[in-house]
C-alpha positions as CSV (number, residue, x, y, z in Angstrom):
1,M,-61.2,-54.0,93.8
2,R,-63.2,-57.2,94.3
3,F,-65.7,-57.2,97.2
4,L,-64.0,-59.5,99.7
5,F,-66.7,-60.4,102.3
6,A,-69.7,-61.5,100.3
7,P,-72.6,-63.5,101.7
8,A,-72.9,-67.2,101.0
9,S,-72.7,-68.1,97.3
10,V,-75.8,-67.2,95.3
11,V,-77.9,-70.0,94.0
12,F,-77.1,-70.7,90.5
13,C,-78.6,-72.9,87.9
14,F,-76.4,-75.2,85.8
15,M,-77.3,-75.2,82.1
16,L,-76.4,-77.7,79.5
17,A,-72.9,-76.9,78.1
18,V,-72.8,-74.9,75.0
19,L,-71.7,-76.6,71.8
20,D,-68.1,-75.4,72.0
21,T,-67.6,-76.6,75.6
22,P,-64.5,-78.9,75.3
23,F,-66.0,-81.8,77.2
24,L,-69.1,-83.9,77.4
25,H,-72.2,-83.0,79.4
26,G,-74.0,-85.2,82.0
27,E,-76.2,-87.3,79.7
28,V,-73.4,-88.4,77.5
29,A,-71.2,-89.1,80.5
30,E,-73.8,-91.2,82.2
31,G,-74.3,-93.4,79.1
32,W,-70.5,-93.8,78.7
33,M,-70.2,-94.8,82.4
34,D,-73.3,-97.0,82.3
35,G,-74.8,-94.9,85.0
36,I,-72.1,-95.8,87.6
37,R,-70.6,-92.7,89.1
38,P,-67.2,-93.2,90.7
39,N,-66.1,-91.6,93.9
40,I,-63.3,-89.1,93.4
41,V,-60.3,-88.7,95.7
42,F,-57.9,-85.9,94.8
43,I,-54.7,-85.7,96.8
44,L,-52.6,-82.6,96.3
45,A,-49.1,-82.4,97.8
46,D,-47.5,-79.0,98.6
47,D,-44.2,-78.2,96.8
48,L,-43.5,-81.8,95.8
49,G,-41.0,-82.0,93.0
50,Y,-41.1,-84.1,89.8
51,G,-38.3,-86.3,91.0
52,E,-39.2,-86.9,94.6
53,L,-41.2,-90.1,94.4
54,G,-39.6,-93.5,93.9
55,C,-42.0,-94.2,91.0
56,F,-40.6,-91.0,89.3
57,G,-37.0,-91.9,89.8
58,Q,-36.2,-90.9,93.4
59,Q,-33.4,-93.1,94.8
60,K,-33.1,-92.0,98.4
61,I,-36.5,-91.1,99.8
62,K,-38.9,-93.9,100.7
63,T,-42.4,-93.6,99.2
64,P,-43.8,-97.2,99.1
65,N,-47.5,-96.3,99.2
66,L,-47.3,-93.9,96.3
67,D,-45.1,-96.3,94.4
68,R,-47.8,-99.0,95.0
69,L,-50.4,-96.5,93.7
70,A,-48.4,-96.0,90.5
71,S,-48.1,-99.8,90.0
72,Q,-51.9,-100.1,90.3
73,G,-52.6,-97.2,88.0
74,M,-51.1,-94.7,85.5
75,R,-48.2,-92.2,85.7
76,L,-48.8,-89.0,83.8
77,T,-45.2,-88.0,82.9
78,Q,-46.0,-84.7,81.3
79,H,-48.5,-83.3,83.8
80,Y,-48.3,-79.6,84.8
81,S,-49.7,-77.6,87.7
82,G,-51.9,-74.6,87.0
83,A,-49.3,-72.2,88.5
84,P,-45.8,-72.2,90.0
85,V,-47.0,-71.3,93.5
86,C,-49.8,-72.3,95.9
87,A,-52.9,-70.0,95.7
88,P,-53.1,-69.6,91.9
89,A,-52.5,-73.3,91.3
90,R,-55.4,-74.1,93.6
91,C,-57.6,-71.5,91.8
92,V,-56.8,-73.1,88.4
93,L,-57.6,-76.6,89.9
94,M,-60.9,-75.5,91.4
95,S,-62.1,-73.4,88.5
96,G,-60.9,-75.2,85.4
97,Q,-59.5,-71.9,84.1
98,H,-55.8,-71.4,83.2
99,L,-53.9,-68.5,84.6
100,G,-54.8,-66.3,81.6
101,H,-58.4,-66.5,82.7
102,A,-58.2,-67.3,86.4
103,E,-59.3,-64.9,89.1
104,I,-56.2,-65.6,91.3
105,R,-52.8,-65.2,89.4
106,G,-50.4,-64.9,92.4
107,N,-50.1,-65.3,96.1
108,R,-51.8,-62.3,97.8
109,D,-53.3,-61.8,101.2
110,S,-56.9,-60.7,101.6
111,G,-55.7,-58.0,104.0
112,N,-58.6,-58.2,106.4
113,G,-56.5,-57.3,109.4
114,R,-56.1,-60.6,111.1
115,K,-52.9,-62.4,112.1
116,F,-53.8,-65.1,109.5
117,P,-56.2,-63.3,107.2
118,G,-56.4,-65.8,104.4
119,Q,-55.6,-65.2,100.7
120,W,-57.3,-63.1,98.1
121,P,-60.7,-64.7,97.7
122,I,-62.3,-66.1,94.6
123,T,-65.7,-64.6,93.8
124,D,-69.2,-65.8,94.5
125,E,-69.8,-66.0,90.7
126,L,-66.9,-68.5,90.1
127,V,-68.2,-72.1,90.0
128,T,-65.8,-74.6,91.5
129,I,-65.5,-78.3,90.7
130,A,-66.8,-78.9,94.2
131,E,-70.0,-77.0,93.3
132,V,-70.4,-79.0,90.1
133,L,-70.0,-82.3,91.9
134,K,-72.3,-81.2,94.8
135,A,-75.0,-80.3,92.3
136,A,-74.5,-83.8,90.7
137,G,-75.3,-85.4,94.1
138,Y,-71.8,-85.9,95.5
139,S,-70.9,-85.3,99.1
140,T,-67.9,-83.0,99.2
141,G,-65.2,-82.7,101.8
142,G,-61.9,-80.8,101.8
143,F,-59.1,-81.5,104.3
144,G,-55.7,-79.7,104.2
145,K,-54.7,-76.2,102.9
146,W,-57.3,-74.0,101.1
147,G,-55.7,-70.6,100.2
148,L,-58.6,-69.2,98.2
149,G,-60.2,-66.8,100.6
150,P,-61.0,-66.4,104.3
151,T,-63.9,-68.5,105.7
152,D,-66.2,-65.6,106.0
153,S,-65.5,-64.2,102.5
154,S,-66.8,-65.3,99.1
155,G,-63.8,-67.6,98.8
156,G,-64.4,-69.7,101.9
157,P,-64.5,-73.4,101.1
158,N,-68.0,-73.9,102.6
159,R,-69.2,-71.2,100.3
160,Q,-67.6,-72.7,97.3
161,G,-69.2,-76.2,97.3
162,F,-67.6,-78.0,100.2
163,D,-70.0,-79.6,102.8
164,R,-67.1,-80.0,105.2
165,F,-63.7,-78.3,105.4
166,F,-61.0,-78.9,108.0
167,G,-57.4,-77.6,107.9
168,Y,-55.5,-74.4,107.1
169,N,-57.6,-71.8,105.4
170,C,-54.7,-69.3,105.4
171,Q,-51.4,-70.4,103.7
172,R,-49.4,-68.4,106.2
173,N,-50.9,-70.3,109.2
174,A,-49.7,-73.4,107.3
175,H,-46.1,-72.3,107.7
176,S,-46.1,-74.2,110.9
177,Y,-47.0,-77.8,111.5
178,Y,-47.8,-76.9,115.1
179,P,-50.1,-73.9,114.5
180,P,-52.4,-72.3,117.2
181,F,-55.5,-73.4,115.4
182,L,-57.0,-75.1,112.4
183,D,-60.2,-74.1,110.6
184,S,-63.2,-76.3,111.1
185,D,-65.8,-75.2,108.5
186,E,-66.2,-71.5,109.5
187,E,-64.9,-71.8,113.0
188,Q,-61.4,-72.1,114.4
189,E,-60.4,-75.1,116.5
190,T,-57.5,-74.5,118.9
191,I,-55.0,-77.4,118.6
192,N,-51.9,-76.1,120.3
193,Q,-51.9,-74.1,123.5
194,N,-48.2,-73.4,122.9
195,P,-48.0,-73.1,119.1
196,V,-44.7,-72.9,117.3
197,P,-44.2,-69.9,114.9
198,G,-43.2,-71.0,111.4
199,H,-40.3,-68.5,111.2
200,L,-37.4,-68.6,113.7
201,K,-33.6,-68.6,113.6
202,Q,-31.0,-70.0,115.9
203,P,-27.6,-68.5,115.0
204,T,-25.7,-70.3,117.8
205,G,-26.0,-73.2,120.2
206,E,-27.3,-76.7,119.7
207,V,-30.3,-77.0,117.5
208,I,-32.8,-79.5,118.9
209,A,-35.8,-80.7,116.9
210,D,-38.1,-81.0,119.9
211,D,-37.7,-77.3,120.6
212,F,-39.7,-76.7,117.5
213,R,-42.5,-79.1,118.2
214,G,-45.8,-78.5,119.9
215,E,-48.6,-80.7,121.3
216,V,-50.6,-81.6,118.2
217,Y,-49.1,-82.2,114.8
218,A,-51.5,-80.7,112.3
219,P,-51.1,-83.2,109.4
220,D,-52.1,-86.0,111.7
221,R,-55.1,-84.0,113.0
222,I,-56.2,-83.2,109.4
223,L,-55.8,-86.8,108.4
224,A,-58.0,-88.0,111.3
225,E,-60.8,-85.6,110.2
226,A,-60.5,-86.8,106.6
227,V,-60.8,-90.5,107.7
228,D,-63.7,-89.7,109.9
229,W,-65.5,-87.9,107.1
230,L,-64.8,-90.7,104.7
231,G,-66.4,-93.2,107.0
232,K,-69.5,-91.1,107.4
233,N,-69.9,-90.6,103.6
234,K,-68.9,-94.0,102.3
235,E,-72.5,-95.0,101.3
236,N,-73.0,-92.1,98.7
237,P,-70.9,-90.8,95.9
238,F,-68.2,-88.5,97.3
239,F,-65.5,-86.0,96.3
240,L,-62.7,-86.1,98.8
241,Y,-60.2,-83.3,98.3
242,L,-57.0,-83.7,100.2
243,P,-54.6,-80.8,99.7
244,F,-52.1,-82.1,102.2
245,V,-49.4,-79.6,103.5
246,E,-46.2,-81.7,103.2
247,P,-43.4,-81.2,102.2
248,H,-43.9,-77.4,102.4
249,V,-41.4,-76.1,104.9
250,S,-41.1,-75.6,107.9
251,M,-39.5,-79.0,108.6
252,Q,-41.1,-80.4,111.7
253,P,-41.7,-84.1,110.8
254,P,-42.1,-86.9,113.3
255,Q,-38.8,-88.1,114.7
256,E,-39.5,-91.7,113.9
257,W,-39.2,-91.0,110.2
258,I,-36.0,-88.9,110.7
259,D,-34.4,-91.8,112.5
260,R,-34.9,-94.1,109.5
261,Y,-32.6,-92.1,107.3
262,P,-28.7,-92.1,107.4
263,A,-27.0,-89.8,109.9
264,S,-24.2,-89.5,107.4
265,W,-26.3,-87.3,105.1
266,D,-26.3,-84.5,107.7
267,E,-22.8,-85.1,109.0
268,E,-21.7,-84.1,105.5
269,N,-23.8,-80.9,105.1
270,G,-24.4,-79.7,108.6
271,V,-27.1,-78.2,110.8
272,Y,-29.7,-75.7,109.4
273,R,-30.1,-72.6,111.5
274,G,-33.0,-70.9,109.8
275,E,-30.8,-68.7,107.6
276,N,-33.0,-69.3,104.5
277,G,-36.2,-68.7,106.4
278,Y,-38.6,-71.0,108.3
279,L,-37.4,-73.1,111.2
280,P,-33.9,-74.5,112.1
281,H,-33.3,-78.3,112.1
282,P,-30.4,-80.4,113.3
283,R,-30.7,-82.9,110.5
284,P,-32.2,-81.1,107.5
285,R,-31.6,-83.7,104.8
286,A,-33.2,-86.5,106.9
287,A,-36.0,-84.1,108.0
288,Y,-36.9,-83.3,104.4
289,A,-37.0,-87.0,103.4
290,A,-39.0,-87.6,106.5
291,M,-41.6,-85.1,105.5
292,L,-42.1,-86.9,102.2
293,S,-42.3,-90.3,103.9
294,D,-44.8,-89.0,106.3
295,L,-46.9,-87.7,103.4
296,D,-46.6,-91.1,101.8
297,E,-47.8,-92.8,105.0
298,H,-50.9,-90.5,105.1
299,V,-51.7,-91.4,101.5
300,G,-51.4,-95.1,102.5
301,T,-53.9,-94.5,105.3
302,I,-56.5,-93.1,102.8
303,L,-55.9,-96.0,100.4
304,D,-56.2,-98.5,103.2
305,R,-59.6,-97.0,104.3
306,L,-60.8,-97.2,100.7
307,D,-59.9,-100.9,100.8
308,D,-61.5,-101.4,104.3
309,Y,-64.8,-100.0,103.1
310,G,-64.8,-101.8,99.8
311,L,-64.6,-98.6,97.9
312,S,-61.4,-98.9,95.9
313,E,-62.9,-100.6,92.8
314,N,-65.3,-97.6,92.3
315,T,-63.0,-94.8,93.3
316,L,-60.9,-92.7,91.0
317,V,-57.7,-91.6,92.9
318,V,-55.5,-88.8,91.6
319,F,-52.3,-87.8,93.3
320,T,-50.2,-84.8,92.2
321,S,-48.5,-81.6,93.5
322,D,-49.4,-77.9,93.4
323,N,-46.0,-76.8,92.0
324,G,-42.3,-77.8,91.8
325,P,-39.9,-78.1,94.8
326,T,-38.8,-75.1,96.8
327,H,-36.0,-72.9,95.4
328,G,-32.6,-71.9,96.7
329,G,-31.8,-69.3,99.3
330,R,-29.0,-67.1,100.5
331,N,-27.0,-70.0,102.0
332,F,-26.3,-72.0,99.0
333,R,-26.0,-75.2,101.0
334,F,-29.7,-75.3,101.5
335,H,-32.9,-74.4,99.7
336,I,-35.6,-72.3,101.4
337,G,-36.3,-73.6,104.9
338,G,-33.3,-75.9,104.8
339,A,-34.8,-78.2,102.1
340,A,-32.4,-80.5,100.4
341,C,-33.7,-80.2,96.9
342,T,-30.3,-80.4,95.3
343,F,-29.2,-83.4,97.3
344,F,-32.4,-85.3,96.3
345,D,-32.5,-84.0,92.7
346,S,-36.0,-83.0,93.6
347,A,-36.8,-81.5,90.2
348,G,-35.8,-84.7,88.5
349,G,-33.3,-83.0,86.3
350,L,-35.7,-80.4,85.0
351,K,-34.8,-76.7,84.9
352,G,-36.1,-74.4,87.7
353,Y,-37.9,-74.7,91.0
354,K,-41.0,-73.3,92.6
355,G,-41.9,-69.8,91.4
356,S,-40.4,-70.6,88.0
357,C,-42.4,-71.3,84.8
358,Y,-39.6,-73.5,83.5
359,E,-40.4,-77.3,83.7
360,G,-39.0,-77.7,87.2
361,G,-41.5,-75.2,88.6
362,L,-44.5,-76.4,86.7
363,R,-44.2,-80.1,85.8
364,V,-45.3,-82.3,88.7
365,P,-45.6,-86.0,89.4
366,C,-49.1,-87.3,88.7
367,I,-50.6,-90.7,89.4
368,V,-54.1,-91.9,88.6
369,R,-55.7,-95.1,89.8
370,W,-59.1,-96.3,88.6
371,P,-59.5,-100.1,88.9
372,G,-61.1,-101.7,85.9
373,K,-60.6,-98.5,83.8
374,V,-57.0,-97.4,84.1
375,Q,-54.4,-100.0,83.1
376,P,-52.1,-100.9,86.0
377,G,-48.5,-99.9,85.6
378,S,-49.2,-97.8,82.6
379,T,-47.9,-94.4,81.6
380,S,-49.2,-91.4,79.6
381,S,-46.9,-88.8,78.0
382,M,-49.9,-86.6,76.9
383,P,-49.2,-83.0,78.0
384,S,-51.9,-82.3,80.6
385,Y,-52.5,-79.8,83.4
386,F,-54.8,-78.7,86.2
387,P,-57.7,-77.2,84.1
388,D,-58.2,-80.7,82.7
389,W,-59.4,-82.1,86.0
390,F,-62.5,-79.9,86.0
391,A,-63.5,-81.2,82.6
392,T,-62.7,-84.8,83.5
393,F,-64.5,-84.8,86.8
394,T,-67.5,-83.1,85.3
395,T,-67.7,-85.8,82.7
396,I,-67.3,-88.9,84.9
397,S,-69.7,-87.6,87.6
398,G,-72.5,-86.9,85.1
399,G,-72.3,-83.3,86.2
400,E,-73.0,-80.2,84.0
401,A,-70.6,-77.5,83.2
402,P,-71.6,-73.9,84.0
403,A,-72.6,-72.2,80.8
404,H,-71.3,-68.8,81.9
405,Q,-67.8,-69.9,82.8
406,R,-65.2,-70.7,80.2
407,C,-63.3,-73.9,81.0
408,D,-59.9,-74.3,79.5
409,G,-59.3,-78.0,80.1
410,V,-60.0,-81.2,78.1
411,D,-61.6,-84.3,79.4
412,L,-58.7,-86.8,80.1
413,S,-60.9,-89.8,80.6
414,P,-60.3,-91.3,77.1
415,E,-56.6,-91.1,77.7
416,L,-56.9,-92.6,81.1
417,I,-59.0,-95.6,80.0
418,G,-57.1,-96.3,76.8
419,Q,-59.7,-95.0,74.3
420,G,-57.4,-92.5,72.6
421,T,-55.7,-89.2,73.3
422,P,-58.1,-86.3,73.3
423,D,-57.5,-83.3,71.0
424,R,-56.4,-80.1,72.6
425,E,-57.5,-77.1,70.6
426,R,-55.9,-74.5,72.7
427,P,-52.4,-74.3,74.1
428,L,-51.4,-74.8,77.8
429,M,-50.6,-71.4,79.3
430,W,-49.6,-69.6,82.4
431,E,-49.7,-65.9,83.3
432,F,-48.1,-65.6,86.7
433,A,-48.1,-62.3,88.6
434,G,-45.5,-63.2,91.2
435,Y,-41.7,-63.4,91.1
436,G,-41.5,-60.3,88.9
437,G,-44.1,-61.7,86.4
438,V,-43.7,-64.7,84.2
439,F,-45.5,-65.9,81.0
440,A,-45.3,-69.4,79.6
441,I,-47.1,-71.2,76.8
442,R,-46.8,-74.7,75.5
443,D,-48.3,-75.8,72.1
444,G,-47.4,-79.3,71.1
445,E,-43.6,-79.8,71.4
446,W,-42.8,-76.1,71.7
447,K,-42.7,-74.0,74.8
448,A,-42.1,-70.2,75.2
449,V,-41.2,-68.5,78.5
450,R,-41.0,-64.7,79.2
451,R,-39.6,-63.5,82.5
452,R,-39.6,-60.1,84.4
453,T,-42.9,-59.1,82.7
454,K,-43.8,-56.6,85.4
455,G,-40.4,-54.9,85.4
456,K,-39.1,-51.9,83.6
457,K,-37.0,-54.1,81.3
458,P,-39.0,-57.3,80.5
459,A,-36.9,-60.2,79.2
460,D,-37.4,-61.4,75.7
461,W,-39.3,-64.5,74.9
462,E,-37.3,-67.7,75.2
463,L,-38.1,-70.7,73.1
464,Y,-37.6,-74.4,73.9
465,H,-38.3,-77.6,71.8
466,L,-39.3,-80.0,74.6
467,A,-39.3,-83.1,72.5
468,T,-35.5,-82.8,72.0
469,D,-34.7,-80.6,75.0
470,P,-36.9,-81.5,77.9
471,N,-34.5,-79.8,80.3
472,E,-34.8,-76.4,78.5
473,S,-31.0,-76.2,78.3
474,T,-30.9,-74.3,74.9
475,D,-33.0,-71.2,74.0
476,V,-33.7,-71.5,70.3
477,A,-35.7,-68.3,70.0
478,G,-33.1,-66.8,67.6
479,L,-33.4,-69.8,65.3
480,H,-37.2,-69.8,65.1
481,P,-38.5,-66.3,65.2
482,E,-41.7,-67.3,63.4
483,M,-42.5,-69.8,66.2
484,V,-41.8,-67.1,68.9
485,E,-44.1,-64.7,67.2
486,R,-46.8,-67.4,66.8
487,L,-46.7,-68.4,70.5
488,A,-46.5,-64.8,71.7
489,T,-49.6,-63.9,69.6
490,Q,-51.4,-67.0,70.9
491,F,-50.6,-65.9,74.4
492,S,-52.0,-62.4,73.9
493,N,-55.1,-63.8,72.3
494,E,-55.7,-66.5,74.9
495,R,-55.9,-64.2,78.0
496,T,-58.2,-61.7,79.6
497,A,-57.0,-58.9,82.0
498,E,-57.5,-59.4,85.7
499,P,-57.4,-56.0,87.5
500,D,-56.5,-57.6,90.9
501,F,-53.4,-59.1,89.3
502,P,-52.3,-56.6,86.6
503,Q,-49.8,-57.2,83.9
504,P,-48.6,-53.8,82.7
505,L,-46.9,-55.3,79.7
506,L,-50.2,-56.4,78.2
507,D,-52.9,-54.5,80.1
508,D,-51.8,-50.9,79.3
């Protein structure tokens, strides 16, 4: 078992990347960028589906700020998360390692005995992108949901390269938007004297939204801290990581946004009483849309501050999501928490939801704005995923990759600035330890998925040709056994065992 509560990260020395590192080291990057290092803002939504933004085809929910961001930059239409649930996706993002190499391969609590203990921690030896950027001279701030280890463990954000962190360290504390406290660096700041638990039911009686609201709405408090930090660090290169918590249920959005959506939506489908987990709500469809619009408004606030400070022209902004939209529950009229993912076609027609390694669980909206570099209103259909951001940010910052840590991504900057699509020598892959165990691998136009990998009767490999069947409607494994064998072999060869997240099918 990994030692959970290590001291602060050991001092490590970055070395020049070895020759087979799949991206450029600092000297090359500096010459390519003419010595100008951009600020980096990375905004990560929580459980936002591929089809939930106007710029990705949403017809009902209002997302004007993100639609504007897309018009000013590039939409990546085949971008994938690192995992189909929260913690492992964030590990992949921070480490640049896919799920076959990542330290965290599923949601798992650290088990340190607290009410909100935090998740299984990444180790002291792991080098995060925040550490790379900090070593390159960037100020580093994280505001939102962490999920990679309690503050006093090796995985705490302040011990993994962040100068400042404010938000939810523990994912379970983030189940309520009116929690008892938020984490401020390695301390806890009480924000609600009368917090609202994230899991309640109301089987009978009138459901009133205000009954599930407290004094301080955490997303607004987190945003205020992020804006304050941005103002204090605007004179130097900075990395602003914003893992916002919306639209992850519970549904507790501001009433003003709920009131902007039609009452007829919920007259048709009825009140949600908490039967699929999380909190009840009288207008669940409007509330779900309101969460997305509130998220959009927070993104707009960050973009406005960049404009106010004259930083937009030299700031790379990335917006994406940690996985697909939440899946269904026992009451078929609602998804988990009362979410209206069917009504809004949240997965954008793709197969599967959160927790699935089908396209709907992994493919996420992604927008990149970089004035003067990225063509406004452009799109990229290059398959890309979370490990690529480690490589990309290392390159454009003039940072140096850790020689001891294999990075599985490719530098996306040539694709972003229109200088050609980079070659990807290794397939995209996912080894997920949750939901019974799921494997997935994509190489070119082909994708293979294997479910129930931790069960007594693992499913066979499924095969999909995404170029002709992006919705994964037809399993063609029986027609192409040679392709199945090739991808299965690639998967086995492209992974290492992780004892904290075992896969009996491959590790025995």
